[in-house]
Each structure stands twice: as C-alpha cells, then as structure tokens.
LUMKOLMI-509568 format. One record per residue (C-alpha): x, y, z; residue number from 1. Coordinates in steps of 0.25 Angstrom, whole numbers, plus 5000, padded with zeros to 4 digits. Layout:
N
{east X&north Y&up Z&k NUM};
...
This chain:
513
{east 5455&north 5458&up 5343&k 1};
{east 5470&north 5450&up 5343&k 2};
{east 5474&north 5453&up 5357&k 3};
{east 5468&north 5461&up 5368&k 4};
{east 5472&north 5465&up 5382&k 5};
{east 5460&north 5471&up 5390&k 6};
{east 5454&north 5473&up 5403&k 7};
{east 5440&north 5473&up 5409&k 8};
{east 5436&north 5482&up 5421&k 9};
{east 5423&north 5477&up 5426&k 10};
{east 5418&north 5487&up 5437&k 11};
{east 5407&north 5478&up 5444&k 12};
{east 5398&north 5482&up 5456&k 13};
{east 5406&north 5472&up 5465&k 14};
{east 5420&north 5470&up 5458&k 15};
{east 5429&north 5478&up 5449&k 16};
{east 5437&north 5469&up 5440&k 17};
{east 5448&north 5471&up 5431&k 18};
{east 5451&north 5460&up 5420&k 19};
{east 5461&north 5459&up 5410&k 20};
{east 5460&north 5451&up 5397&k 21};
{east 5468&north 5447&up 5385&k 22};
{east 5462&north 5442&up 5373&k 23};
{east 5468&north 5436&up 5361&k 24};
{east 5461&north 5430&up 5349&k 25};
{east 5467&north 5417&up 5351&k 26};
{east 5468&north 5415&up 5367&k 27};
{east 5456&north 5423&up 5369&k 28};
{east 5452&north 5431&up 5381&k 29};
{east 5461&north 5430&up 5393&k 30};
{east 5460&north 5436&up 5407&k 31};
{east 5473&north 5439&up 5412&k 32};
{east 5469&north 5449&up 5424&k 33};
{east 5457&north 5450&up 5434&k 34};
{east 5457&north 5460&up 5446&k 35};
{east 5445&north 5462&up 5454&k 36};
{east 5441&north 5472&up 5464&k 37};
{east 5429&north 5471&up 5473&k 38};
{east 5423&north 5485&up 5473&k 39};
{east 5408&north 5483&up 5475&k 40};
{east 5405&north 5497&up 5468&k 41};
{east 5390&north 5493&up 5470&k 42};
{east 5392&north 5497&up 5484&k 43};
{east 5396&north 5511&up 5481&k 44};
{east 5383&north 5514&up 5474&k 45};
{east 5376&north 5524&up 5483&k 46};
{east 5361&north 5525&up 5486&k 47};
{east 5361&north 5536&up 5476&k 48};
{east 5365&north 5527&up 5466&k 49};
{east 5379&north 5533&up 5464&k 50};
{east 5392&north 5526&up 5465&k 51};
{east 5399&north 5533&up 5477&k 52};
{east 5413&north 5540&up 5477&k 53};
{east 5419&north 5529&up 5484&k 54};
{east 5415&north 5518&up 5474&k 55};
{east 5419&north 5527&up 5462&k 56};
{east 5433&north 5529&up 5469&k 57};
{east 5434&north 5514&up 5471&k 58};
{east 5431&north 5511&up 5457&k 59};
{east 5441&north 5521&up 5453&k 60};
{east 5452&north 5516&up 5462&k 61};
{east 5450&north 5501&up 5456&k 62};
{east 5450&north 5506&up 5441&k 63};
{east 5463&north 5513&up 5443&k 64};
{east 5469&north 5501&up 5450&k 65};
{east 5464&north 5492&up 5438&k 66};
{east 5471&north 5503&up 5429&k 67};
{east 5484&north 5499&up 5436&k 68};
{east 5483&north 5484&up 5433&k 69};
{east 5478&north 5487&up 5419&k 70};
{east 5491&north 5495&up 5417&k 71};
{east 5500&north 5484&up 5422&k 72};
{east 5494&north 5475&up 5412&k 73};
{east 5494&north 5485&up 5401&k 74};
{east 5479&north 5484&up 5397&k 75};
{east 5474&north 5496&up 5392&k 76};
{east 5461&north 5490&up 5386&k 77};
{east 5451&north 5491&up 5397&k 78};
{east 5436&north 5489&up 5398&k 79};
{east 5429&north 5494&up 5410&k 80};
{east 5415&north 5490&up 5414&k 81};
{east 5406&north 5494&up 5425&k 82};
{east 5393&north 5486&up 5429&k 83};
{east 5382&north 5489&up 5439&k 84};
{east 5389&north 5497&up 5450&k 85};
{east 5393&north 5508&up 5441&k 86};
{east 5381&north 5506&up 5431&k 87};
{east 5372&north 5508&up 5442&k 88};
{east 5379&north 5520&up 5448&k 89};
{east 5371&north 5532&up 5445&k 90};
{east 5385&north 5541&up 5444&k 91};
{east 5391&north 5530&up 5435&k 92};
{east 5394&north 5541&up 5424&k 93};
{east 5402&north 5547&up 5434&k 94};
{east 5409&north 5535&up 5439&k 95};
{east 5413&north 5531&up 5424&k 96};
{east 5419&north 5545&up 5422&k 97};
{east 5427&north 5545&up 5434&k 98};
{east 5433&north 5532&up 5431&k 99};
{east 5437&north 5536&up 5417&k 100};
{east 5443&north 5549&up 5424&k 101};
{east 5449&north 5542&up 5436&k 102};
{east 5454&north 5529&up 5429&k 103};
{east 5454&north 5531&up 5415&k 104};
{east 5444&north 5519&up 5412&k 105};
{east 5432&north 5520&up 5404&k 106};
{east 5420&north 5511&up 5410&k 107};
{east 5409&north 5506&up 5403&k 108};
{east 5397&north 5505&up 5412&k 109};
{east 5390&north 5491&up 5407&k 110};
{east 5375&north 5491&up 5407&k 111};
{east 5367&north 5479&up 5413&k 112};
{east 5366&north 5474&up 5398&k 113};
{east 5380&north 5475&up 5395&k 114};
{east 5384&north 5468&up 5409&k 115};
{east 5375&north 5457&up 5406&k 116};
{east 5379&north 5456&up 5391&k 117};
{east 5394&north 5454&up 5394&k 118};
{east 5391&north 5443&up 5404&k 119};
{east 5384&north 5436&up 5394&k 120};
{east 5395&north 5438&up 5384&k 121};
{east 5404&north 5432&up 5394&k 122};
{east 5396&north 5420&up 5397&k 123};
{east 5392&north 5417&up 5382&k 124};
{east 5407&north 5417&up 5378&k 125};
{east 5412&north 5408&up 5389&k 126};
{east 5402&north 5398&up 5392&k 127};
{east 5395&north 5388&up 5384&k 128};
{east 5381&north 5389&up 5391&k 129};
{east 5372&north 5393&up 5379&k 130};
{east 5361&north 5400&up 5386&k 131};
{east 5360&north 5404&up 5401&k 132};
{east 5356&north 5416&up 5410&k 133};
{east 5369&north 5424&up 5415&k 134};
{east 5370&north 5431&up 5428&k 135};
{east 5380&north 5440&up 5432&k 136};
{east 5380&north 5446&up 5447&k 137};
{east 5388&north 5458&up 5449&k 138};
{east 5388&north 5467&up 5461&k 139};
{east 5377&north 5477&up 5456&k 140};
{east 5369&north 5470&up 5446&k 141};
{east 5366&north 5456&up 5439&k 142};
{east 5366&north 5454&up 5425&k 143};
{east 5358&north 5442&up 5418&k 144};
{east 5358&north 5438&up 5404&k 145};
{east 5351&north 5426&up 5397&k 146};
{east 5357&north 5420&up 5385&k 147};
{east 5353&north 5409&up 5376&k 148};
{east 5362&north 5402&up 5366&k 149};
{east 5373&north 5412&up 5369&k 150};
{east 5364&north 5424&up 5366&k 151};
{east 5360&north 5434&up 5376&k 152};
{east 5346&north 5435&up 5378&k 153};
{east 5342&north 5444&up 5390&k 154};
{east 5350&north 5452&up 5401&k 155};
{east 5346&north 5458&up 5413&k 156};
{east 5353&north 5466&up 5425&k 157};
{east 5348&north 5466&up 5439&k 158};
{east 5354&north 5477&up 5447&k 159};
{east 5358&north 5469&up 5459&k 160};
{east 5372&north 5462&up 5461&k 161};
{east 5378&north 5456&up 5473&k 162};
{east 5383&north 5470&up 5479&k 163};
{east 5370&north 5477&up 5477&k 164};
{east 5363&north 5464&up 5483&k 165};
{east 5371&north 5464&up 5495&k 166};
{east 5368&north 5479&up 5497&k 167};
{east 5354&north 5476&up 5496&k 168};
{east 5352&north 5464&up 5503&k 169};
{east 5364&north 5461&up 5512&k 170};
{east 5365&north 5469&up 5526&k 171};
{east 5378&north 5461&up 5531&k 172};
{east 5390&north 5454&up 5526&k 173};
{east 5382&north 5443&up 5520&k 174};
{east 5368&north 5440&up 5516&k 175};
{east 5359&north 5435&up 5526&k 176};
{east 5348&north 5425&up 5525&k 177};
{east 5337&north 5436&up 5524&k 178};
{east 5344&north 5445&up 5515&k 179};
{east 5347&north 5433&up 5505&k 180};
{east 5331&north 5431&up 5505&k 181};
{east 5329&north 5445&up 5501&k 182};
{east 5341&north 5444&up 5491&k 183};
{east 5334&north 5432&up 5485&k 184};
{east 5321&north 5438&up 5484&k 185};
{east 5326&north 5450&up 5477&k 186};
{east 5334&north 5443&up 5467&k 187};
{east 5324&north 5433&up 5465&k 188};
{east 5314&north 5445&up 5462&k 189};
{east 5324&north 5451&up 5452&k 190};
{east 5325&north 5438&up 5444&k 191};
{east 5311&north 5435&up 5444&k 192};
{east 5307&north 5449&up 5439&k 193};
{east 5313&north 5446&up 5425&k 194};
{east 5303&north 5438&up 5417&k 195};
{east 5313&north 5431&up 5407&k 196};
{east 5323&north 5426&up 5418&k 197};
{east 5311&north 5416&up 5422&k 198};
{east 5313&north 5402&up 5417&k 199};
{east 5325&north 5404&up 5409&k 200};
{east 5331&north 5391&up 5414&k 201};
{east 5345&north 5393&up 5408&k 202};
{east 5358&north 5392&up 5416&k 203};
{east 5363&north 5404&up 5424&k 204};
{east 5377&north 5408&up 5421&k 205};
{east 5383&north 5417&up 5432&k 206};
{east 5393&north 5427&up 5430&k 207};
{east 5402&north 5436&up 5440&k 208};
{east 5410&north 5433&up 5452&k 209};
{east 5399&north 5429&up 5461&k 210};
{east 5396&north 5417&up 5452&k 211};
{east 5410&north 5414&up 5451&k 212};
{east 5412&north 5414&up 5466&k 213};
{east 5399&north 5405&up 5467&k 214};
{east 5405&north 5395&up 5458&k 215};
{east 5419&north 5395&up 5464&k 216};
{east 5413&north 5392&up 5479&k 217};
{east 5405&north 5380&up 5473&k 218};
{east 5417&north 5376&up 5466&k 219};
{east 5425&north 5376&up 5479&k 220};
{east 5414&north 5369&up 5487&k 221};
{east 5414&north 5358&up 5476&k 222};
{east 5429&north 5356&up 5476&k 223};
{east 5427&north 5358&up 5460&k 224};
{east 5437&north 5352&up 5452&k 225};
{east 5437&north 5363&up 5440&k 226};
{east 5442&north 5377&up 5441&k 227};
{east 5434&north 5389&up 5436&k 228};
{east 5420&north 5393&up 5437&k 229};
{east 5417&north 5398&up 5422&k 230};
{east 5405&north 5389&up 5418&k 231};
{east 5404&north 5382&up 5432&k 232};
{east 5390&north 5377&up 5435&k 233};
{east 5382&north 5377&up 5447&k 234};
{east 5367&north 5373&up 5450&k 235};
{east 5357&north 5381&up 5458&k 236};
{east 5358&north 5372&up 5470&k 237};
{east 5373&north 5375&up 5470&k 238};
{east 5371&north 5389&up 5472&k 239};
{east 5360&north 5387&up 5482&k 240};
{east 5369&north 5378&up 5490&k 241};
{east 5381&north 5388&up 5490&k 242};
{east 5372&north 5399&up 5493&k 243};
{east 5367&north 5391&up 5506&k 244};
{east 5382&north 5388&up 5509&k 245};
{east 5386&north 5403&up 5507&k 246};
{east 5376&north 5409&up 5516&k 247};
{east 5380&north 5401&up 5528&k 248};
{east 5394&north 5408&up 5527&k 249};
{east 5399&north 5420&up 5534&k 250};
{east 5405&north 5431&up 5527&k 251};
{east 5419&north 5427&up 5531&k 252};
{east 5416&north 5413&up 5526&k 253};
{east 5411&north 5417&up 5513&k 254};
{east 5424&north 5426&up 5511&k 255};
{east 5432&north 5414&up 5513&k 256};
{east 5424&north 5405&up 5504&k 257};
{east 5432&north 5398&up 5493&k 258};
{east 5427&north 5402&up 5480&k 259};
{east 5421&north 5415&up 5485&k 260};
{east 5428&north 5429&up 5482&k 261};
{east 5428&north 5436&up 5497&k 262};
{east 5422&north 5448&up 5490&k 263};
{east 5409&north 5440&up 5487&k 264};
{east 5407&north 5434&up 5500&k 265};
{east 5396&north 5444&up 5503&k 266};
{east 5388&north 5443&up 5490&k 267};
{east 5390&north 5428&up 5485&k 268};
{east 5377&north 5423&up 5492&k 269};
{east 5370&north 5435&up 5485&k 270};
{east 5375&north 5430&up 5471&k 271};
{east 5371&north 5416&up 5474&k 272};
{east 5356&north 5422&up 5477&k 273};
{east 5357&north 5428&up 5464&k 274};
{east 5361&north 5416&up 5456&k 275};
{east 5352&north 5407&up 5463&k 276};
{east 5339&north 5417&up 5460&k 277};
{east 5343&north 5418&up 5446&k 278};
{east 5344&north 5403&up 5444&k 279};
{east 5331&north 5401&up 5451&k 280};
{east 5324&north 5413&up 5443&k 281};
{east 5329&north 5406&up 5430&k 282};
{east 5326&north 5392&up 5434&k 283};
{east 5340&north 5386&up 5431&k 284};
{east 5349&north 5377&up 5440&k 285};
{east 5362&north 5380&up 5433&k 286};
{east 5372&north 5391&up 5435&k 287};
{east 5385&north 5392&up 5428&k 288};
{east 5396&north 5402&up 5431&k 289};
{east 5404&north 5411&up 5421&k 290};
{east 5417&north 5417&up 5425&k 291};
{east 5415&north 5426&up 5412&k 292};
{east 5407&north 5439&up 5415&k 293};
{east 5406&north 5453&up 5411&k 294};
{east 5421&north 5456&up 5410&k 295};
{east 5422&north 5444&up 5400&k 296};
{east 5410&north 5448&up 5393&k 297};
{east 5416&north 5462&up 5390&k 298};
{east 5429&north 5457&up 5385&k 299};
{east 5423&north 5446&up 5376&k 300};
{east 5413&north 5456&up 5370&k 301};
{east 5425&north 5465&up 5366&k 302};
{east 5433&north 5453&up 5360&k 303};
{east 5420&north 5450&up 5352&k 304};
{east 5418&north 5464&up 5347&k 305};
{east 5432&north 5463&up 5341&k 306};
{east 5431&north 5449&up 5336&k 307};
{east 5418&north 5442&up 5336&k 308};
{east 5424&north 5428&up 5334&k 309};
{east 5432&north 5429&up 5346&k 310};
{east 5421&north 5421&up 5355&k 311};
{east 5411&north 5412&up 5351&k 312};
{east 5401&north 5410&up 5362&k 313};
{east 5394&north 5397&up 5355&k 314};
{east 5407&north 5390&up 5356&k 315};
{east 5414&north 5395&up 5369&k 316};
{east 5423&north 5383&up 5371&k 317};
{east 5429&north 5382&up 5357&k 318};
{east 5435&north 5396&up 5357&k 319};
{east 5440&north 5393&up 5372&k 320};
{east 5446&north 5379&up 5368&k 321};
{east 5454&north 5386&up 5357&k 322};
{east 5459&north 5396&up 5366&k 323};
{east 5463&north 5385&up 5377&k 324};
{east 5470&north 5376&up 5366&k 325};
{east 5478&north 5388&up 5361&k 326};
{east 5481&north 5392&up 5376&k 327};
{east 5488&north 5378&up 5377&k 328};
{east 5496&north 5379&up 5364&k 329};
{east 5486&north 5370&up 5355&k 330};
{east 5486&north 5376&up 5341&k 331};
{east 5472&north 5378&up 5334&k 332};
{east 5476&north 5368&up 5323&k 333};
{east 5480&north 5357&up 5334&k 334};
{east 5466&north 5360&up 5340&k 335};
{east 5460&north 5358&up 5327&k 336};
{east 5466&north 5345&up 5324&k 337};
{east 5463&north 5339&up 5337&k 338};
{east 5448&north 5343&up 5337&k 339};
{east 5447&north 5338&up 5322&k 340};
{east 5453&north 5324&up 5326&k 341};
{east 5445&north 5323&up 5338&k 342};
{east 5433&north 5325&up 5331&k 343};
{east 5435&north 5316&up 5319&k 344};
{east 5439&north 5305&up 5329&k 345};
{east 5426&north 5307&up 5337&k 346};
{east 5418&north 5308&up 5325&k 347};
{east 5423&north 5295&up 5319&k 348};
{east 5423&north 5288&up 5332&k 349};
{east 5407&north 5292&up 5331&k 350};
{east 5405&north 5287&up 5317&k 351};
{east 5411&north 5273&up 5321&k 352};
{east 5402&north 5273&up 5334&k 353};
{east 5414&north 5272&up 5343&k 354};
{east 5408&north 5285&up 5349&k 355};
{east 5394&north 5291&up 5350&k 356};
{east 5394&north 5305&up 5344&k 357};
{east 5390&north 5316&up 5353&k 358};
{east 5391&north 5331&up 5349&k 359};
{east 5395&north 5335&up 5363&k 360};
{east 5406&north 5324&up 5364&k 361};
{east 5412&north 5328&up 5350&k 362};
{east 5412&north 5343&up 5354&k 363};
{east 5419&north 5339&up 5368&k 364};
{east 5429&north 5331&up 5360&k 365};
{east 5432&north 5342&up 5351&k 366};
{east 5433&north 5352&up 5362&k 367};
{east 5444&north 5343&up 5370&k 368};
{east 5452&north 5341&up 5357&k 369};
{east 5454&north 5355&up 5357&k 370};
{east 5461&north 5356&up 5371&k 371};
{east 5466&north 5342&up 5372&k 372};
{east 5480&north 5340&up 5379&k 373};
{east 5481&north 5356&up 5380&k 374};
{east 5489&north 5352&up 5393&k 375};
{east 5500&north 5349&up 5384&k 376};
{east 5503&north 5364&up 5384&k 377};
{east 5508&north 5362&up 5399&k 378};
{east 5515&north 5349&up 5399&k 379};
{east 5514&north 5337&up 5389&k 380};
{east 5516&north 5326&up 5398&k 381};
{east 5505&north 5331&up 5407&k 382};
{east 5495&north 5336&up 5396&k 383};
{east 5483&north 5329&up 5401&k 384};
{east 5484&north 5334&up 5415&k 385};
{east 5486&north 5348&up 5410&k 386};
{east 5475&north 5348&up 5400&k 387};
{east 5464&north 5344&up 5410&k 388};
{east 5468&north 5355&up 5420&k 389};
{east 5469&north 5365&up 5409&k 390};
{east 5455&north 5362&up 5404&k 391};
{east 5448&north 5359&up 5416&k 392};
{east 5454&north 5370&up 5425&k 393};
{east 5451&north 5382&up 5417&k 394};
{east 5437&north 5388&up 5413&k 395};
{east 5434&north 5385&up 5397&k 396};
{east 5424&north 5394&up 5392&k 397};
{east 5413&north 5386&up 5385&k 398};
{east 5415&north 5373&up 5394&k 399};
{east 5407&north 5369&up 5406&k 400};
{east 5415&north 5364&up 5418&k 401};
{east 5411&north 5350&up 5415&k 402};
{east 5414&north 5352&up 5400&k 403};
{east 5428&north 5357&up 5405&k 404};
{east 5431&north 5344&up 5412&k 405};
{east 5427&north 5336&up 5401&k 406};
{east 5436&north 5343&up 5391&k 407};
{east 5448&north 5343&up 5400&k 408};
{east 5446&north 5327&up 5401&k 409};
{east 5445&north 5325&up 5387&k 410};
{east 5457&north 5335&up 5383&k 411};
{east 5466&north 5329&up 5394&k 412};
{east 5463&north 5315&up 5391&k 413};
{east 5477&north 5307&up 5392&k 414};
{east 5472&north 5293&up 5397&k 415};
{east 5461&north 5287&up 5405&k 416};
{east 5467&north 5288&up 5418&k 417};
{east 5470&north 5303&up 5417&k 418};
{east 5456&north 5305&up 5412&k 419};
{east 5450&north 5298&up 5424&k 420};
{east 5460&north 5307&up 5433&k 421};
{east 5454&north 5320&up 5427&k 422};
{east 5440&north 5316&up 5426&k 423};
{east 5439&north 5311&up 5441&k 424};
{east 5435&north 5324&up 5447&k 425};
{east 5424&north 5326&up 5437&k 426};
{east 5417&north 5312&up 5437&k 427};
{east 5405&north 5318&up 5443&k 428};
{east 5405&north 5328&up 5432&k 429};
{east 5405&north 5318&up 5420&k 430};
{east 5397&north 5306&up 5419&k 431};
{east 5405&north 5292&up 5417&k 432};
{east 5401&north 5291&up 5403&k 433};
{east 5405&north 5305&up 5400&k 434};
{east 5418&north 5303&up 5406&k 435};
{east 5421&north 5290&up 5398&k 436};
{east 5417&north 5298&up 5385&k 437};
{east 5427&north 5310&up 5390&k 438};
{east 5438&north 5298&up 5391&k 439};
{east 5436&north 5292&up 5378&k 440};
{east 5436&north 5306&up 5371&k 441};
{east 5448&north 5309&up 5379&k 442};
{east 5455&north 5297&up 5373&k 443};
{east 5450&north 5301&up 5359&k 444};
{east 5456&north 5315&up 5361&k 445};
{east 5469&north 5309&up 5366&k 446};
{east 5471&north 5300&up 5353&k 447};
{east 5466&north 5311&up 5344&k 448};
{east 5478&north 5321&up 5351&k 449};
{east 5488&north 5311&up 5348&k 450};
{east 5484&north 5312&up 5332&k 451};
{east 5490&north 5326&up 5334&k 452};
{east 5502&north 5324&up 5343&k 453};
{east 5512&north 5332&up 5335&k 454};
{east 5502&north 5343&up 5334&k 455};
{east 5504&north 5344&up 5318&k 456};
{east 5489&north 5342&up 5315&k 457};
{east 5494&north 5331&up 5305&k 458};
{east 5481&north 5321&up 5308&k 459};
{east 5469&north 5325&up 5298&k 460};
{east 5459&north 5315&up 5298&k 461};
{east 5455&north 5301&up 5304&k 462};
{east 5446&north 5290&up 5300&k 463};
{east 5441&north 5280&up 5310&k 464};
{east 5435&north 5266&up 5307&k 465};
{east 5433&north 5253&up 5313&k 466};
{east 5440&north 5241&up 5307&k 467};
{east 5438&north 5227&up 5313&k 468};
{east 5440&north 5228&up 5328&k 469};
{east 5448&north 5241&up 5328&k 470};
{east 5446&north 5256&up 5325&k 471};
{east 5455&north 5262&up 5313&k 472};
{east 5459&north 5276&up 5313&k 473};
{east 5465&north 5282&up 5301&k 474};
{east 5472&north 5295&up 5304&k 475};
{east 5475&north 5304&up 5291&k 476};
{east 5487&north 5314&up 5293&k 477};
{east 5492&north 5326&up 5284&k 478};
{east 5507&north 5321&up 5287&k 479};
{east 5514&north 5309&up 5293&k 480};
{east 5509&north 5308&up 5308&k 481};
{east 5519&north 5298&up 5315&k 482};
{east 5517&north 5305&up 5329&k 483};
{east 5503&north 5306&up 5328&k 484};
{east 5502&north 5290&up 5324&k 485};
{east 5510&north 5287&up 5336&k 486};
{east 5504&north 5295&up 5346&k 487};
{east 5490&north 5290&up 5340&k 488};
{east 5494&north 5275&up 5341&k 489};
{east 5499&north 5278&up 5355&k 490};
{east 5485&north 5285&up 5360&k 491};
{east 5475&north 5276&up 5352&k 492};
{east 5473&north 5268&up 5365&k 493};
{east 5464&north 5279&up 5370&k 494};
{east 5455&north 5278&up 5358&k 495};
{east 5456&north 5262&up 5359&k 496};
{east 5450&north 5263&up 5373&k 497};
{east 5439&north 5272&up 5368&k 498};
{east 5435&north 5263&up 5356&k 499};
{east 5439&north 5250&up 5363&k 500};
{east 5445&north 5246&up 5350&k 501};
{east 5459&north 5246&up 5343&k 502};
{east 5463&north 5259&up 5335&k 503};
{east 5471&north 5257&up 5323&k 504};
{east 5477&north 5271&up 5318&k 505};
{east 5481&north 5274&up 5303&k 506};
{east 5489&north 5286&up 5300&k 507};
{east 5487&north 5291&up 5286&k 508};
{east 5495&north 5303&up 5280&k 509};
{east 5487&north 5310&up 5271&k 510};
{east 5493&north 5309&up 5256&k 511};
{east 5502&north 5298&up 5260&k 512};
{east 5500&north 5284&up 5254&k 513};
C-alpha cells in the first residue's frame, strides 16, 4: 500500500462521524477531514426494539450529506461501520438494505467483540503503555478490553452507554442527586458482576468523546501548558473533584463550560460516573486518555493487512519520530548520523566516568537526536523556539506529556538561558536533578549537531580520552570537514561546561596522512 485516500463513517449511538484519511508509507496516516453530526440514534429505538422510521430517515439524510462531502474530496474508498444503536435494533437488516438502496453505501454492523478489538488496536499502536484496561463509552454500549504487554487478553461489552443511561435514569435535563445514586449503583453492580475485572490493578485508558471532553475541561481548569489530550493522565481524585464541580452547574452553565462540547452537557456527569466506577472496580488510581479509537483502529487494521510492517506497537515512538523528522525535511541518513554520533558520545562519556550510564537516559538522548533542531524547517535563526513549540504542542504517539516536554527541551537546546525559559512552566513536572541532566544532554546534542552542520554526514567516528587536565576528542571523517571543525570549535563550550574541563578537538580525515 503505497498511497491511500480513504474515509471512515462511524455510525454510533450518539454521533455519526465522517473522517477522511490519507496514508503514505513515508508520512504514515494523516487525518485531513473530520465532520461530526449529533444524531442520538439510540433514542429512536422503540419499545418493540425496532429503530423508528424517523431514525432511519435521519440516518439516510446524514449519509447522503456525507456523500456530497466525499464527492467534493474525490474520495471513493469508504468504510462505513455501525455500532450499538444499529446493532441492537431488531430491524437492522432492513436498515442496512435501505441505506444501500438510498445512499449506495454498504454498512458493516460491528459485533461487540469487533468494536472492542478495534479500540484496542488504536490504543496499542498509538500509546506506549504496555498493559492496561481500556474503556470506550458510546451512546448505547460500553466496550472494555484488557491487554498485557500489548497482547489482547479479554473483551466485554456492556449494553449501556451515555444515551441509554440517560433514557433509563434521567427524567429532566440533567441528572439529579437521587438519579445519580441509582445510576452509580447500577453501573457498580454491572462491573462487579464480572469476576475477572476484580483486582486487575492496571491503569485505565479511556477512549471516545466523553473521555476527551473530561480531559479538556480538566486542562482548562488547570491552565494546562500543553496542547492535546492524547496520553493525558489523570488521577481518580481528579475525576471525583471534577464530578463534584459539574454536578453543581445548571444545564446552561454546562453548555457554556470551556472544554465541554455543548452536545455532551447532559451526559458528561454520567460518563464520569462510569469511569469512576470502573477505576474503583479494578482498583486503579490512574486513567489515561486516548484520542485514538474505533475509527483509527479500523484504518490501522486495514493498513496492517496490506503491510504488516507499517506499524510496530512495541516501538510506537520510533516510527512516529521518523515521520516527524521527514515532515520537517530531515533525511533518514542525517537522522541516522545524528543518532550514531550522539550514541557514541554518550557511551564514551560513560566509559570515562564523565557521565553515569542509564538506559533510559541513553534512549532519551537517541530519541532527541532524531528530531533535534527540526524547527530549522521554519526559520534557521529561530529554530530553537520553533523546535520547542513543534514538539511540545503536538501529540506524539508513544510519548506521555512529561516525556514530550523532556524531548522538546533536549531537541530545542540552544543555550542555558533558552533552556531555562522553556523549562520554567514545567518546573513542577520535572525534578531539579532531572532538569540539570536534561540541560547537560541538550548541550551534548548541540555539540553533536555541529559535527554535521553541512548535512554531508562526513563524520564517521569519535574517540574520547582524558589527557592531563583536559579531554581530547578525536573525530574521524570520510573527507575534509572544514565547516564541521569550525562549528565544533565554536560549540565545544557547551560540553566544556558539562565536563568542567577544556576539550581539545582533533579532526582526522580517514586515509589521509
């Protein structure tokens, strides 16, 4: 699969969404359109179990509207998938047939197991958490999976979601205290009835719009310094506090709340109850948010069928770093050179006891080398500022938010003043010792980057030794490297501050006497 332009239509119980994707083997998966319509199909399920004519006509109208958009974008490869509302309707065969007749779209009804599986696929290939329990609250069902070491262990689907819970428990616009108690008891009993869910003690990963909205509200209240909710982490007490705050607000106040979509104003407290009940049932204090879910799972599964090497769920960041570097005009050869030089430099520093080897530090340095100074793509003179912004303000699959900040601090290192300026909003996130270590690693990367300033990849090896009261660094090149020598001499002051010793540079052209 060299190039793919495709669309996923996700027919949920609460919303119906059209998402447009392009896939390129080098650039990976890119979302270039996302259109959501709130339909609440679950409310059109009659007591008889059938979806009403009104609901079927609404679905037909929305799908025909989506077809106009698909035509404008010239996307003909379309996957339409329906979940709980259509799945639970006893006349679903008629619904599928009528959609084919009236819209020309073939719709697959996903089973509970398939819906849960695709959510797992999305999480496993976009987050570095090795083991967790996932929860995806839809409008009409809630899917839960357990995975360990990125291998799916169990799945279960509960026949309730935010819309069906509202229908069952909420008489007014928003849930009352008594109704909330009844809802809590119901959900708690549902979860406690599943024997294997007890004592799992793994972090919970929440998928879907309700989870994203909860994270956005929390970030707004905290004046959170980063953008994006993917891999955002909260604690159980954060959810309880948020729930207590939201239950005091009127429906109109909820609709105006920053971070909360107005169409979820009546259901967000219900979603919080479900998350809290699950965390309590499995005895965990940590919940992480995944921006990737069913739709991404569908398209990732398709790509993997064509090319099993397209994703590596055990090295999520590495694949994304390659694409990130490529996006900002960094060649694979240049990245390879920077990673090799940074690795050699660090390992030799450790051999001379200038640094203490730690595997996590080594991996962080290598990661930062892959994206160092990518802000040059925007402007050379202010590449440090642009690099920090580009890395810290976009979700990077495989990195937690703290890891993203650390990567941004390293990859953007210019000098101590800039480092301090960028680090200041995050001083409560990272210890002083770790900040010092990051500053030293940034200085190393600044120097290493100078060794390839012409991007000709002429520096091949280096050897470091202590000579009297200074450090001698012998650098082997494949050809003359006048520019690299001059730039390295200029930038060696950064590593001299780290070593607290003078550094002498010796450049040797291989084969030249």
